[in-house]
N, CA and C atoms as an extended XYZ file, in Angstrom:
330
Properties=species:S:1:pos:R:3:atomname:S:1:resname:S:1:resid:I:1 pbc="F F F"
N        41.043       35.453       28.248 N   MET     1
C        41.330       36.128       29.157 CA  MET     1
C        39.873       35.221       30.048 C   MET     1
N        39.824       34.900       30.898 N   ALA     2
C        38.594       34.305       31.714 CA  ALA     2
C        38.299       35.637       32.696 C   ALA     2
N        37.130       35.919       32.858 N   GLU     3
C        36.423       36.983       33.318 CA  GLU     3
C        35.886       36.577       34.663 C   GLU     3
N        36.535       37.403       35.671 N   LEU     4
C        36.789       37.389       37.077 CA  LEU     4
C        34.985       37.382       37.560 C   LEU     4
N        34.427       36.892       37.989 N   ASN     5
C        33.599       37.456       39.270 CA  ASN     5
C        33.419       38.040       40.440 C   ASN     5
N        32.759       39.577       40.242 N   HIS     6
C        33.004       39.965       41.356 CA  HIS     6
C        31.491       39.495       42.104 C   HIS     6
N        31.646       39.087       43.323 N   ILE     7
C        30.744       38.268       44.649 CA  ILE     7
C        30.024       39.361       45.394 C   ILE     7
N        29.058       39.393       45.966 N   SER     8
C        28.954       39.895       47.317 CA  SER     8
C        28.147       39.525       48.108 C   SER     8
N        27.684       39.709       49.695 N   ASP     9
C        27.066       38.814       50.449 CA  ASP     9
C        25.797       38.585       49.536 C   ASP     9
N        24.711       39.167       49.103 N   ASP    10
C        23.683       38.363       48.317 CA  ASP    10
C        23.647       37.768       47.392 C   ASP    10
N        24.921       37.645       47.152 N   THR    11
C        25.266       36.625       45.368 CA  THR    11
C        25.842       35.485       45.878 C   THR    11
N        26.929       35.661       47.280 N   PHE    12
C        27.370       34.233       47.515 CA  PHE    12
C        26.877       33.015       47.350 C   PHE    12
N        25.289       33.059       47.792 N   GLU    13
C        24.940       31.491       47.795 CA  GLU    13
C        24.611       31.103       46.784 C   GLU    13
N        23.893       31.989       45.545 N   ALA    14
C        23.915       31.523       44.234 CA  ALA    14
C        24.759       31.254       43.327 C   ALA    14
N        25.852       32.592       43.715 N   GLN    15
C        27.404       32.161       42.872 CA  GLN    15
C        28.515       31.313       43.276 C   GLN    15
N        28.388       30.588       44.671 N   VAL    16
C        29.285       29.744       45.524 CA  VAL    16
C        28.535       28.411       45.930 C   VAL    16
N        28.042       28.296       46.740 N   ILE    17
C        27.420       27.499       47.582 CA  ILE    17
C        26.778       26.381       46.604 C   ILE    17
N        25.758       27.119       45.851 N   GLU    18
C        24.921       26.558       44.781 CA  GLU    18
C        25.663       26.133       43.714 C   GLU    18
N        27.023       26.467       43.075 N   ALA    19
C        27.498       26.294       41.873 CA  ALA    19
C        27.834       24.914       41.527 C   ALA    19
N        27.794       24.464       40.643 N   GLU    20
C        28.265       23.146       40.078 CA  GLU    20
C        29.172       22.842       39.728 C   GLU    20
N        30.739       23.462       39.652 N   GLN    21
C        31.280       23.684       39.437 CA  GLN    21
C        32.493       24.354       40.843 C   GLN    21
N        33.784       23.638       41.221 N   PRO    22
C        34.212       24.118       41.893 CA  PRO    22
C        34.385       25.722       42.145 C   PRO    22
N        34.032       26.726       43.014 N   VAL    23
C        34.702       28.052       42.924 CA  VAL    23
C        35.686       28.304       44.002 C   VAL    23
N        36.968       28.683       43.046 N   LEU    24
C        37.494       29.587       44.187 CA  LEU    24
C        37.048       31.085       44.178 C   LEU    24
N        37.243       31.640       45.662 N   VAL    25
C        37.115       33.046       45.976 CA  VAL    25
C        38.569       33.712       46.555 C   VAL    25
N        38.393       34.769       46.115 N   ASP    26
C        39.773       35.545       46.395 CA  ASP    26
C        38.774       36.763       47.721 C   ASP    26
N        39.125       36.452       48.679 N   PHE    27
C        38.538       37.786       49.850 CA  PHE    27
C        39.856       38.539       49.681 C   PHE    27
N        39.809       39.954       49.593 N   GLY    28
C        40.336       40.849       49.265 CA  GLY    28
C        39.486       42.644       49.843 C   GLY    28
N        40.897       43.325       49.631 N   ALA    29
C        40.196       44.897       49.863 CA  ALA    29
C        41.134       45.069       49.023 C   ALA    29
N        40.660       46.552       48.752 N   ASP    30
C        41.301       47.899       48.166 CA  ASP    30
C        42.523       48.469       48.479 C   ASP    30
N        42.352       48.482       49.766 N   TRP    31
C        43.514       49.038       50.925 CA  TRP    31
C        45.074       48.214       50.799 C   TRP    31
N        44.617       47.102       50.392 N   CYS    32
C        45.244       45.545       50.756 CA  CYS    32
C        46.437       45.588       49.553 C   CYS    32
N        47.699       45.954       49.996 N   HIS    33
C        48.942       45.943       49.148 CA  HIS    33
C        49.109       44.387       48.727 C   HIS    33
N        49.170       43.696       50.036 N   PRO    34
C        49.170       41.850       49.183 CA  PRO    34
C        48.363       41.646       48.473 C   PRO    34
N        46.741       41.971       48.541 N   CYS    35
C        45.249       41.878       47.731 CA  CYS    35
C        45.723       42.136       46.201 C   CYS    35
N        46.591       43.359       46.169 N   ARG    36
C        47.114       43.863       44.649 CA  ARG    36
C        48.225       43.198       44.306 C   ARG    36
N        48.819       42.543       44.522 N   GLN    37
C        50.032       41.633       44.385 CA  GLN    37
C        49.750       40.687       43.754 C   GLN    37
N        48.651       40.073       44.475 N   LEU    38
C        48.169       38.716       43.885 CA  LEU    38
C        47.089       38.660       42.647 C   LEU    38
N        46.441       39.869       42.660 N   ASP    39
C        45.329       40.266       41.655 CA  ASP    39
C        46.291       39.399       40.414 C   ASP    39
N        46.984       39.703       40.053 N   PRO    40
C        47.375       39.022       38.851 CA  PRO    40
C        47.699       37.858       38.745 C   PRO    40
N        47.991       36.575       39.907 N   ILE    41
C        47.886       35.902       39.635 CA  ILE    41
C        46.731       35.133       39.982 C   ILE    41
N        45.822       35.926       40.548 N   VAL    42
C        44.138       35.170       40.650 CA  VAL    42
C        43.800       35.078       39.105 C   VAL    42
N        43.842       36.330       38.190 N   SER    43
C        43.655       36.620       37.122 CA  SER    43
C        44.238       35.119       36.185 C   SER    43
N        44.862       35.024       36.532 N   GLU    44
C        46.297       33.652       35.627 CA  GLU    44
C        45.475       32.542       36.134 C   GLU    44
N        45.120       32.235       37.033 N   LEU    45
C        44.378       31.409       37.418 CA  LEU    45
C        43.436       30.878       36.793 C   LEU    45
N        42.892       32.129       36.951 N   ALA    46
C        41.192       32.167       36.273 CA  ALA    46
C        41.475       31.448       34.998 C   ALA    46
N        42.209       32.098       34.132 N   ASP    47
C        42.605       31.384       32.430 CA  ASP    47
C        42.905       29.960       32.675 C   ASP    47
N        43.915       29.606       33.247 N   GLU    48
C        44.660       28.721       33.711 CA  GLU    48
C        43.578       27.241       34.238 C   GLU    48
N        42.580       27.855       34.624 N   LEU    49
C        41.460       26.789       35.380 CA  LEU    49
C        40.097       26.673       34.725 C   LEU    49
N        40.097       27.658       33.549 N   HIS    50
C        38.949       27.814       33.120 CA  HIS    50
C        38.428       26.333       32.513 C   HIS    50
N        37.295       26.736       32.775 N   GLY    51
C        36.504       25.551       32.421 CA  GLY    51
C        36.357       24.506       33.633 C   GLY    51
N        37.285       24.307       34.387 N   LYS    52
C        37.413       23.625       35.729 CA  LYS    52
C        36.799       24.507       36.823 C   LYS    52
N        37.359       25.287       37.321 N   VAL    53
C        37.283       26.210       38.402 CA  VAL    53
C        36.229       27.512       38.029 C   VAL    53
N        35.704       28.180       38.633 N   LYS    54
C        35.087       29.267       38.302 CA  LYS    54
C        35.705       30.392       39.649 C   LYS    54
N        36.581       31.589       39.228 N   VAL    55
C        37.204       31.959       39.973 CA  VAL    55
C        36.432       33.097       40.063 C   VAL    55
N        36.141       33.836       41.577 N   ALA    56
C        35.607       35.066       41.784 CA  ALA    56
C        36.166       36.085       42.880 C   ALA    56
N        35.828       37.163       43.114 N   LYS    57
C        36.399       38.723       43.640 CA  LYS    57
C        35.564       38.466       44.822 C   LYS    57
N        35.896       38.569       46.101 N   PHE    58
C        34.970       39.465       47.253 CA  PHE    58
C        35.631       40.106       48.257 C   PHE    58
N        34.968       41.636       48.194 N   ASN    59
C        35.487       42.584       48.879 CA  ASN    59
C        34.861       42.531       49.923 C   ASN    59
N        35.730       42.638       51.025 N   ILE    60
C        35.326       41.996       52.513 CA  ILE    60
C        35.031       43.545       53.186 C   ILE    60
N        35.491       45.172       52.642 N   ASP    61
C        35.235       46.452       52.945 CA  ASP    61
C        33.761       46.243       52.495 C   ASP    61
N        33.322       45.720       51.394 N   THR    62
C        31.757       46.323       51.520 CA  THR    62
C        30.788       45.268       51.744 C   THR    62
N        31.385       44.281       51.980 N   ASN    63
C        30.665       42.984       52.330 CA  ASN    63
C        30.977       42.236       53.470 C   ASN    63
N        30.413       42.344       54.530 N   MET    64
C        31.220       41.583       55.820 CA  MET    64
C        30.481       40.418       56.194 C   MET    64
N        29.204       40.050       56.080 N   LYS    65
C        28.713       38.929       56.645 CA  LYS    65
C        29.470       37.542       56.204 C   LYS    65
N        29.618       37.400       54.620 N   THR    66
C        30.338       35.920       54.267 CA  THR    66
C        31.554       36.057       54.647 C   THR    66
N        32.386       36.703       55.233 N   PRO    67
C        33.816       36.547       55.584 CA  PRO    67
C        33.600       35.937       56.986 C   PRO    67
N        32.841       36.980       57.979 N   VAL    68
C        32.521       36.331       59.597 CA  VAL    68
C        31.994       34.603       59.351 C   VAL    68
N        31.058       34.644       57.987 N   ARG    69
C        30.554       33.509       58.232 CA  ARG    69
C        31.709       32.305       57.591 C   ARG    69
N        32.706       32.454       57.040 N   TYR    70
C        33.656       31.507       57.014 CA  TYR    70
C        34.915       31.616       57.843 C   TYR    70
N        34.982       32.793       58.823 N   GLY    71
C        36.105       32.959       59.414 CA  GLY    71
C        37.509       33.191       58.662 C   GLY    71
N        37.204       34.091       57.533 N   VAL    72
C        38.121       34.898       57.140 CA  VAL    72
C        38.921       35.979       57.645 C   VAL    72
N        40.107       35.912       58.947 N   MET    73
C        40.539       36.677       59.594 CA  MET    73
C        41.234       37.865       58.976 C   MET    73
N        42.491       37.149       57.983 N   GLY    74
C        42.694       38.078       57.311 CA  GLY    74
C        42.708       38.424       55.887 C   GLY    74
N        43.445       39.134       55.115 N   VAL    75
C        43.581       39.328       53.162 CA  VAL    75
C        44.664       39.272       52.509 C   VAL    75
N        44.957       38.963       51.789 N   PRO    76
C        44.192       38.070       50.941 CA  PRO    76
C        43.938       36.512       51.390 C   PRO    76
N        42.929       36.246       51.164 N   THR    77
C        42.371       34.684       51.807 CA  THR    77
C        41.696       34.107       50.390 C   THR    77
N        42.249       32.944       49.930 N   LEU    78
C        41.774       32.221       48.926 CA  LEU    78
C        40.832       31.113       49.318 C   LEU    78
N        39.523       30.662       49.249 N   ILE    79
C        38.711       29.914       49.684 CA  ILE    79
C        38.939       28.913       48.657 C   ILE    79
N        38.453       27.509       48.182 N   LEU    80
C        38.330       26.608       47.432 CA  LEU    80
C        36.841       26.361       48.036 C   LEU    80
N        35.391       26.190       46.748 N   PHE    81
C        34.645       25.830       47.728 CA  PHE    81
C        34.388       24.368       46.591 C   PHE    81
N        33.542       23.465       46.833 N   ILE    82
C        33.597       22.228       46.049 CA  ILE    82
C        32.112       21.833       46.737 C   ILE    82
N        30.926       21.869       45.777 N   ASN    83
C        29.780       21.231       46.171 CA  ASN    83
C        29.519       22.497       47.655 C   ASN    83
N        29.789       23.705       47.506 N   GLY    84
C        29.297       24.362       48.409 CA  GLY    84
C        30.132       24.374       49.967 C   GLY    84
N        30.909       23.392       49.665 N   GLU    85
C        32.041       23.318       51.213 CA  GLU    85
C        33.151       23.937       51.031 C   GLU    85
N        33.741       24.217       51.861 N   ASP    86
C        35.250       24.970       52.220 CA  ASP    86
C        36.156       23.878       52.149 C   ASP    86
N        36.703       23.460       50.935 N   ARG    87
C        37.743       22.598       51.047 CA  ARG    87
C        39.115       22.976       51.418 C   ARG    87
N        39.813       24.166       50.923 N   GLU    88
C        40.885       24.857       50.782 CA  GLU    88
C        41.226       26.020       51.253 C   GLU    88
N        42.051       26.185       52.345 N   ARG    89
C        42.564       27.701       52.598 CA  ARG    89
C        43.982       28.147       51.902 C   ARG    89
N        44.082       29.379       51.209 N   VAL    90
C        45.650       29.944       50.885 CA  VAL    90
C        45.294       31.122       51.444 C   VAL    90
N        45.869       31.243       52.598 N   ILE    91
C        46.273       32.799       53.298 CA  ILE    91
C        47.392       33.668       53.089 C   ILE    91
N        47.071       35.232       52.847 N   GLY    92
C        48.434       35.346       52.271 CA  GLY    92
C        48.966       35.559       51.110 C   GLY    92
N        49.907       36.292       50.474 N   TYR    93
C        50.323       35.991       49.426 CA  TYR    93
C        51.175       34.973       49.102 C   TYR    93
N        50.748       34.032       48.291 N   GLN    94
C        51.340       32.904       47.595 CA  GLN    94
C        51.842       32.739       46.319 C   GLN    94
N        52.700       32.563       45.675 N   SER    95
C        53.052       32.393       44.242 CA  SER    95
C        51.886       31.394       43.650 C   SER    95
N        51.518       31.222       42.244 N   LYS    96
C        50.878       30.404       42.012 CA  LYS    96
C        51.484       29.373       41.846 C   LYS    96
N        52.301       28.986       41.669 N   LYS    97
C        53.180       27.184       42.196 CA  LYS    97
C        52.376       26.911       43.356 C   LYS    97
N        52.889       27.232       44.231 N   ARG    98
C        52.219       27.000       45.509 CA  ARG    98
C        50.218       27.142       45.725 C   ARG    98
N        49.773       27.883       45.113 N   ILE    99
C        48.638       28.320       45.463 CA  ILE    99
C        47.966       26.869       44.594 C   ILE    99
N        48.813       26.344       43.450 N   LEU   100
C        48.176       25.812       42.418 CA  LEU   100
C        48.596       24.080       43.330 C   LEU   100
N        49.404       23.865       43.944 N   ALA   101
C        49.563       22.914       44.947 CA  ALA   101
C        48.917       22.304       45.995 C   ALA   101
N        48.259       23.491       46.293 N   GLN   102
C        47.670       23.496       47.577 CA  GLN   102
C        45.884       22.978       46.930 C   GLN   102
N        45.869       23.361       45.401 N   LEU   103
C        44.341       23.439       45.258 CA  LEU   103
C        44.425       21.818       44.206 C   LEU   103
N        45.313       21.546       43.451 N   GLU   104
C        45.059       20.690       42.627 CA  GLU   104
C        44.612       19.062       43.520 C   GLU   104
N        44.668       18.989       44.223 N   PRO   105
C        44.789       17.227       45.183 CA  PRO   105
C        43.310       17.823       45.310 C   PRO   105
N        42.293       18.215       45.405 N   HIS   106
C        41.146       18.660       45.499 CA  HIS   106
C        40.362       18.854       44.179 C   HIS   106
N        41.157       19.362       42.985 N   LEU   107
C        40.596       19.235       41.744 CA  LEU   107
C        40.200       17.915       41.266 C   LEU   107
N        41.364       17.291       41.710 N   LYS   108
C        41.317       15.827       40.963 CA  LYS   108
C        40.343       15.022       41.578 C   LYS   108
N        39.541       15.583       42.600 N   GLN   109
C        38.636       14.809       43.440 CA  GLN   109
C        37.202       14.795       42.905 C   GLN   109
N        37.352       16.359       42.031 N   SER   110
C        35.751       16.715       42.037 CA  SER   110
C        35.167       16.248       40.838 C   SER   110
């Protein structure tokens, strides 16, 4: 099972923007029921995409600068960063199949 990185405002630049491989950031909160429902899917994605994409969790309640910077208006929000750029967003609870359908075109390009 791939390990999920937990990132913060302080580590976002180094862990996401400067990353050599694509990074999927799961913006969520402990109080968010859809976020908790999405957690097992995010873990499965981390396993399935291991070696291609780094998957990271970001708690919006304890780190507020980065969500504002990227216009995260609701949770859960998944953002795929490639070469430090916001390339794709998945907002709200979605099935794994739907998330992969949105991500895969970008991963083939990277």
